[in-house]
N, C-alpha and C positions, 0 to 999 in steps of 0.2 A: 543508413549508418546507425550502428548500435549506440544506444545511450543508456545511462543508469539514472534512475530516479530514486532518491531517498526522501521520504516524507515522514514527518512526525505530526500526528493528529492529537490535539489537546481538547479537553472537555470531559464529558461523561462518556468516555469511549471504551471503558472496560466493563464487562459484565452485561453487555447489551447485544451480544452476537456480532460485534464489529468485525472480528477476525474472520469469522466464517462467511459473513456477507461479502467481505473483501475478496476472499478466496473464490467465492461463487462468481463475483463480477470479473475477476481475473481470467476465469475460464472463457470469457467472451472475447478476449484479446490475445494476440500473439506475443505474450510476455512471459518471463520467468523470474522467480524471486521468492520473497516470503513476506508475511505479515506476522508481527509478534507484539505481545504486551510488554511494556517496559515497567521497571520497578517504580517509576515516578507517577504511574497512573495513565501515561500516554500510550499510544500505539504507534509503532514504526512500520512503514512499508518500504521495502527495498525491492526494486524491480528493474529488469533489463529487457530491452527490445528496441524497436524503431521508435524514434521520437514521437511520431504521430500516434502510434499505438499507446505509448506511455501517457501522452497528454490526454487522449480520449479516456483511458482507464482512470486517470486522476479525476477528470471531470465526472465520470460515472460514479466514483466513490463520493465525491462532494455533493452530487445531486441525488444520491440514493436515499432510501429511508433512514440512513444514518445521519443525514444533515442536521437533524434536530439535536443530536448529541455532540456535534463538532462545534467547539467554541473558536478554535483557531488551528492553523496548521502552518508548518514550515516545510519548504521544498528546497532541495539542492540537487545538482546534476553533476556528480563526480564522474570520473572516467569509468567505463564498464570494465568488469573483470572476467566475464564469461564463465563464472563459477556455477551457474544454476542450470538445471536440466528440466525444472518444472516450477510451478508456483505452489507454495505450501504454507500451512500455518506452522510457525516455529514456536515451540514452548519457550516462554520467557516471563519475566516479571513476576 
């Protein structure tokens, strides 16, 4: 069953290659969506796929070399929209 993951990562997460590392990690999972910088200094990930894939992806991000930059994160699971065809870096912030 398709799910949607929306996560906000807080800390020193901009200017450290966060978005491109997340995009690279996403390529290892069967997910679609985007990662973007937010104007408040945080980074947002929006992804859709099977719950197991999304959970494994989230864990991979949290346990990656980015973990030292992450102070906190918030996760929500709204209804999927099916709007994505790939995982990409979206310009923002």
